[in-house]
Short mmCIF file of the C-alpha atoms (twelve columns), coordinates in Angstrom:
data_MODEL
# 
_entry.id   MODEL 
# 
loop_
_atom_site.group_PDB 
_atom_site.id 
_atom_site.type_symbol 
_atom_site.label_atom_id 
_atom_site.label_alt_id 
_atom_site.label_comp_id 
_atom_site.label_asym_id 
_atom_site.label_seq_id 
_atom_site.Cartn_x 
_atom_site.Cartn_y 
_atom_site.Cartn_z 
_atom_site.pdbx_PDB_model_num 
ATOM 1   C CA . ASP A 1   1.712   26.012  -13.596 1 
ATOM 2   C CA . ASP A 2   -1.002  27.479  -15.830 1 
ATOM 3   C CA . GLN A 3   -0.215  27.585  -19.509 1 
ATOM 4   C CA . GLN A 4   -2.038  28.705  -22.632 1 
ATOM 5   C CA . VAL A 5   -0.747  27.915  -26.089 1 
ATOM 6   C CA . LEU A 6   -2.053  29.229  -29.394 1 
ATOM 7   C CA . GLN A 7   -0.642  27.205  -32.257 1 
ATOM 8   C CA . SER A 8   0.772   30.033  -34.367 1 
ATOM 9   C CA . ASN A 9   1.736   27.848  -37.309 1 
ATOM 10  C CA . VAL A 10  -1.690  26.175  -37.325 1 
ATOM 11  C CA . ASN A 11  -4.206  29.025  -37.151 1 
ATOM 12  C CA . GLY A 12  -7.437  28.235  -35.286 1 
ATOM 13  C CA . LEU A 13  -6.039  25.649  -32.845 1 
ATOM 14  C CA . ALA A 14  -5.524  26.412  -29.166 1 
ATOM 15  C CA . SER A 15  -4.870  24.597  -25.906 1 
ATOM 16  C CA . SER A 16  -4.949  25.675  -22.289 1 
ATOM 17  C CA . ASP A 17  -3.610  23.817  -19.223 1 
ATOM 18  C CA . LYS A 18  -4.377  24.560  -15.585 1 
ATOM 19  C CA . THR A 19  -2.329  22.506  -13.126 1 
ATOM 20  C CA . ARG A 20  -2.412  22.416  -9.341  1 
ATOM 21  C CA . ARG A 21  0.260   20.592  -7.342  1 
ATOM 22  C CA . PHE A 22  0.823   19.922  -3.674  1 
ATOM 23  C CA . ASP A 23  3.706   18.055  -2.062  1 
ATOM 24  C CA . LEU A 24  4.155   17.469  1.679   1 
ATOM 25  C CA . ARG A 25  7.029   15.508  3.224   1 
ATOM 26  C CA . LEU A 26  7.613   14.871  6.910   1 
ATOM 27  C CA . GLN A 27  10.375  12.755  8.407   1 
ATOM 28  C CA . GLY A 28  12.134  12.370  11.686  1 
ATOM 29  C CA . ASN A 29  12.839  10.395  14.824  1 
ATOM 30  C CA . LEU A 30  9.973   9.279   17.022  1 
ATOM 31  C CA . TYR A 31  10.623  8.683   20.695  1 
ATOM 32  C CA . LEU A 32  7.905   6.131   21.401  1 
ATOM 33  C CA . TRP A 33  9.705   3.604   23.620  1 
ATOM 34  C CA . ALA A 34  12.733  3.780   25.892  1 
ATOM 35  C CA . CYS A 35  15.963  2.448   24.320  1 
ATOM 36  C CA . HIS A 36  14.422  2.354   20.796  1 
ATOM 37  C CA . ASN A 37  15.529  4.293   17.729  1 
ATOM 38  C CA . THR A 38  12.361  4.827   15.676  1 
ATOM 39  C CA . TRP A 39  12.338  6.622   12.316  1 
ATOM 40  C CA . ALA A 40  9.235   7.648   10.350  1 
ATOM 41  C CA . GLU A 41  8.533   9.252   6.978   1 
ATOM 42  C CA . LEU A 42  5.268   10.487  5.529   1 
ATOM 43  C CA . ALA A 43  4.804   11.950  2.039   1 
ATOM 44  C CA . LEU A 44  1.613   13.179  0.382   1 
ATOM 45  C CA . THR A 45  1.552   14.329  -3.243  1 
ATOM 46  C CA . TYR A 46  -1.391  15.692  -5.225  1 
ATOM 47  C CA . ALA A 47  -1.588  16.828  -8.828  1 
ATOM 48  C CA . ASP A 48  -4.581  17.923  -10.900 1 
ATOM 49  C CA . THR A 49  -4.394  19.030  -14.519 1 
ATOM 50  C CA . LYS A 50  -7.277  20.408  -16.548 1 
ATOM 51  C CA . ARG A 51  -6.626  20.696  -20.288 1 
ATOM 52  C CA . THR A 52  -8.839  22.380  -22.870 1 
ATOM 53  C CA . GLU A 53  -8.220  21.941  -26.605 1 
ATOM 54  C CA . SER A 54  -10.151 24.012  -29.141 1 
ATOM 55  C CA . ILE A 55  -10.446 24.187  -32.891 1 
ATOM 56  C CA . SER A 56  -12.338 26.915  -34.747 1 
ATOM 57  C CA . ASN A 57  -14.133 26.814  -38.114 1 
ATOM 58  C CA . ASN A 58  -11.488 29.037  -39.653 1 
ATOM 59  C CA . ALA A 59  -8.599  26.738  -38.794 1 
ATOM 60  C CA . ILE A 60  -6.213  26.149  -41.661 1 
ATOM 61  C CA . LEU A 61  -4.760  22.684  -41.289 1 
ATOM 62  C CA . PRO A 62  -1.727  21.417  -43.149 1 
ATOM 63  C CA . PRO A 63  -2.579  18.317  -45.237 1 
ATOM 64  C CA . ASN A 64  -0.542  15.956  -43.011 1 
ATOM 65  C CA . VAL A 65  -2.454  17.126  -39.882 1 
ATOM 66  C CA . ALA A 66  -5.859  17.011  -41.597 1 
ATOM 67  C CA . ALA A 67  -5.178  13.432  -42.748 1 
ATOM 68  C CA . GLU A 68  -4.631  12.290  -39.133 1 
ATOM 69  C CA . LEU A 69  -7.900  13.749  -37.776 1 
ATOM 70  C CA . PRO A 70  -10.861 11.374  -37.316 1 
ATOM 71  C CA . ILE A 71  -13.566 11.606  -39.973 1 
ATOM 72  C CA . ASN A 72  -16.731 13.446  -38.896 1 
ATOM 73  C CA . PRO A 73  -19.832 12.824  -41.076 1 
ATOM 74  C CA . GLN A 74  -20.878 16.482  -40.708 1 
ATOM 75  C CA . ALA A 75  -17.520 17.797  -41.908 1 
ATOM 76  C CA . ILE A 76  -16.857 19.324  -45.281 1 
ATOM 77  C CA . PRO A 77  -13.616 17.911  -46.702 1 
ATOM 78  C CA . GLY A 78  -10.746 20.273  -45.947 1 
ATOM 79  C CA . GLN A 79  -12.703 22.248  -43.328 1 
ATOM 80  C CA . PRO A 80  -12.563 21.224  -39.651 1 
ATOM 81  C CA . VAL A 81  -15.635 21.097  -37.417 1 
ATOM 82  C CA . ALA A 82  -15.356 23.631  -34.579 1 
ATOM 83  C CA . GLY A 83  -15.271 22.190  -31.101 1 
ATOM 84  C CA . THR A 84  -13.746 22.117  -27.676 1 
ATOM 85  C CA . ILE A 85  -12.753 19.111  -25.625 1 
ATOM 86  C CA . ARG A 86  -11.739 19.055  -21.972 1 
ATOM 87  C CA . TYR A 87  -9.608  16.519  -20.123 1 
ATOM 88  C CA . GLU A 88  -8.822  16.189  -16.437 1 
ATOM 89  C CA . VAL A 89  -6.205  14.089  -14.697 1 
ATOM 90  C CA . GLU A 90  -6.104  13.769  -10.920 1 
ATOM 91  C CA . GLU A 91  -3.396  11.906  -9.016  1 
ATOM 92  C CA . TRP A 92  -2.814  11.260  -5.298  1 
ATOM 93  C CA . ILE A 93  0.206   9.462   -3.806  1 
ATOM 94  C CA . LEU A 94  0.633   8.673   -0.110  1 
ATOM 95  C CA . LYS A 95  3.806   7.039   1.227   1 
ATOM 96  C CA . ALA A 96  4.380   6.039   4.844   1 
ATOM 97  C CA . LEU A 97  7.442   4.361   6.366   1 
ATOM 98  C CA . ILE A 98  8.327   3.391   9.916   1 
ATOM 99  C CA . GLU A 99  11.500  1.666   11.154  1 
ATOM 100 C CA . ASP A 100 12.533  0.676   14.661  1 
ATOM 101 C CA . GLU A 101 15.743  -0.737  16.110  1 
ATOM 102 C CA . TRP A 102 16.645  -1.690  19.639  1 
ATOM 103 C CA . TYR A 103 19.342  -3.525  21.545  1 
ATOM 104 C CA . GLU A 104 19.130  -6.073  24.376  1 
ATOM 105 C CA . GLY A 105 22.406  -7.417  25.659  1 
ATOM 106 C CA . CYS A 106 24.178  -9.171  22.757  1 
ATOM 107 C CA . TRP A 107 21.106  -8.932  20.486  1 
ATOM 108 C CA . ASP A 108 20.243  -6.173  17.967  1 
ATOM 109 C CA . TYR A 109 16.782  -6.039  16.378  1 
ATOM 110 C CA . HIS A 110 15.510  -4.102  13.375  1 
ATOM 111 C CA . VAL A 111 11.957  -4.018  11.943  1 
ATOM 112 C CA . GLY A 112 10.259  -1.791  9.417   1 
ATOM 113 C CA . ALA A 113 7.130   -1.382  7.309   1 
ATOM 114 C CA . ARG A 114 6.193   0.712   4.292   1 
ATOM 115 C CA . LEU A 115 2.811   1.515   2.720   1 
ATOM 116 C CA . ASP A 116 2.232   3.256   -0.634  1 
ATOM 117 C CA . TRP A 117 -1.183  4.296   -1.983  1 
ATOM 118 C CA . HIS A 118 -1.589  5.561   -5.546  1 
ATOM 119 C CA . HIS A 119 -4.832  6.986   -6.973  1 
ATOM 120 C CA . LEU A 120 -5.206  8.002   -10.616 1 
ATOM 121 C CA . ASN A 121 -8.276  9.282   -12.439 1 
ATOM 122 C CA . ASP A 122 -7.609  10.235  -16.080 1 
ATOM 123 C CA . ASN A 123 -10.698 10.940  -18.166 1 
ATOM 124 C CA . GLN A 124 -8.666  11.336  -21.372 1 
ATOM 125 C CA . THR A 125 -7.349  7.769   -21.355 1 
ATOM 126 C CA . GLY A 126 -10.143 6.385   -19.191 1 
ATOM 127 C CA . GLU A 127 -7.602  5.032   -16.702 1 
ATOM 128 C CA . THR A 128 -8.837  4.982   -13.125 1 
ATOM 129 C CA . HIS A 129 -7.231  2.967   -10.360 1 
ATOM 130 C CA . ASP A 130 -6.392  2.783   -6.697  1 
ATOM 131 C CA . GLN A 131 -3.378  0.655   -5.823  1 
ATOM 132 C CA . VAL A 132 -1.856  -0.160  -2.469  1 
ATOM 133 C CA . LEU A 133 1.684   -1.499  -2.189  1 
ATOM 134 C CA . PHE A 134 3.412   -2.579  0.998   1 
ATOM 135 C CA . GLY A 135 6.716   -3.773  2.295   1 
ATOM 136 C CA . ALA A 136 8.044   -5.235  5.528   1 
ATOM 137 C CA . ALA A 137 11.497  -6.117  6.820   1 
ATOM 138 C CA . GLY A 138 12.980  -7.583  9.949   1 
ATOM 139 C CA . GLY A 139 16.397  -8.579  11.119  1 
ATOM 140 C CA . VAL A 140 18.321  -9.760  14.142  1 
ATOM 141 C CA . VAL A 141 22.028  -9.778  14.989  1 
ATOM 142 C CA . HIS A 142 23.611  -11.834 17.766  1 
ATOM 143 C CA . GLN A 143 27.077  -10.638 18.797  1 
ATOM 144 C CA . LEU A 144 29.052  -13.733 19.774  1 
ATOM 145 C CA . SER A 145 32.165  -11.713 20.635  1 
ATOM 146 C CA . LYS A 146 33.820  -8.406  19.736  1 
ATOM 147 C CA . CYS A 147 34.852  -9.877  16.378  1 
ATOM 148 C CA . TRP A 148 32.075  -12.378 15.544  1 
ATOM 149 C CA . SER A 149 28.361  -11.890 14.876  1 
ATOM 150 C CA . THR A 150 25.604  -13.973 13.355  1 
ATOM 151 C CA . TYR A 151 22.615  -12.381 11.717  1 
ATOM 152 C CA . GLY A 152 19.404  -13.096 9.879   1 
ATOM 153 C CA . ASN A 153 17.175  -10.839 7.786   1 
ATOM 154 C CA . ALA A 154 13.905  -11.240 5.906   1 
ATOM 155 C CA . SER A 155 12.055  -8.728  3.764   1 
ATOM 156 C CA . TYR A 156 9.423   -8.274  1.112   1 
ATOM 157 C CA . GLY A 157 8.611   -5.029  -0.586  1 
ATOM 158 C CA . ARG A 158 7.010   -3.201  -3.461  1 
ATOM 159 C CA . ARG A 159 7.196   0.536   -4.062  1 
ATOM 160 C CA . TYR A 160 6.313   3.081   -6.707  1 
ATOM 161 C CA . PRO A 161 9.197   4.851   -8.411  1 
ATOM 162 C CA . ILE A 162 10.013  8.234   -6.900  1 
ATOM 163 C CA . LEU A 163 9.528   11.406  -8.957  1 
ATOM 164 C CA . ASP A 164 13.270  11.742  -9.601  1 
ATOM 165 C CA . GLU A 165 13.328  8.268   -11.205 1 
ATOM 166 C CA . LEU A 166 10.371  9.204   -13.404 1 
ATOM 167 C CA . PHE A 167 11.265  12.737  -14.483 1 
ATOM 168 C CA . SER A 168 14.783  13.906  -13.527 1 
ATOM 169 C CA . ILE A 169 17.955  13.604  -15.579 1 
ATOM 170 C CA . THR A 170 20.775  12.539  -13.254 1 
ATOM 171 C CA . ILE A 171 24.492  11.866  -13.439 1 
ATOM 172 C CA . LEU A 172 25.298  8.604   -11.639 1 
ATOM 173 C CA . ASP A 173 28.945  7.490   -11.397 1 
ATOM 174 C CA . GLY A 174 29.823  9.740   -14.349 1 
ATOM 175 C CA . THR A 175 27.015  8.362   -16.546 1 
ATOM 176 C CA . LEU A 176 24.060  10.455  -17.707 1 
ATOM 177 C CA . VAL A 177 20.850  8.649   -16.630 1 
ATOM 178 C CA . TYR A 178 17.622  9.630   -18.398 1 
ATOM 179 C CA . PRO A 179 14.242  9.366   -16.660 1 
ATOM 180 C CA . THR A 180 11.633  6.774   -17.582 1 
ATOM 181 C CA . ALA A 181 8.085   8.030   -17.077 1 
ATOM 182 C CA . HIS A 182 6.547   4.555   -17.428 1 
ATOM 183 C CA . LEU A 183 8.425   2.619   -14.742 1 
ATOM 184 C CA . ASN A 184 6.507   -0.184  -13.027 1 
ATOM 185 C CA . PRO A 185 6.582   -0.608  -9.244  1 
ATOM 186 C CA . ASP A 186 9.787   -2.192  -7.892  1 
ATOM 187 C CA . THR A 187 9.601   -5.564  -6.129  1 
ATOM 188 C CA . SER A 188 12.192  -7.112  -3.828  1 
ATOM 189 C CA . ASP A 189 12.031  -10.359 -1.893  1 
# 
């Protein structure tokens, strides 16, 4: 994922990105108790990007670009001040889910829990946070006969959007769905 870009139409400007990514996903059935169907998922994602932007004294800037640059008291009008700036963004995401269902006579039970942890440290924007989101659900079904059942469910949950929702273009029911990189966590009661 390393990339180096020299701005050919703006001589003297350059940027370089070095990105490391890691993604681990585990899921499957757990056989913890007799007569229980237990499902678990674990996902760990890591991303680290280091960006370097440089400008040299011999950079020739178009007037519209030069007008947008911040004013430096040591600068000579029309000539940029040489410099290099470095940014780093580090992100960790951990998601864990466990669900269990079991049956006793005419009763069916279902419980589940989810935990999401999100860590972000961005020294370009100054944003640093650690957030923990959780969810829980439970339900019961009583089978009165072959044709009749009563049931009750309760749940609360929050989750971070998955990477596909943030960055992938998808076709859903014949409609092109564009990603939204700034989605907030989902909440359901």
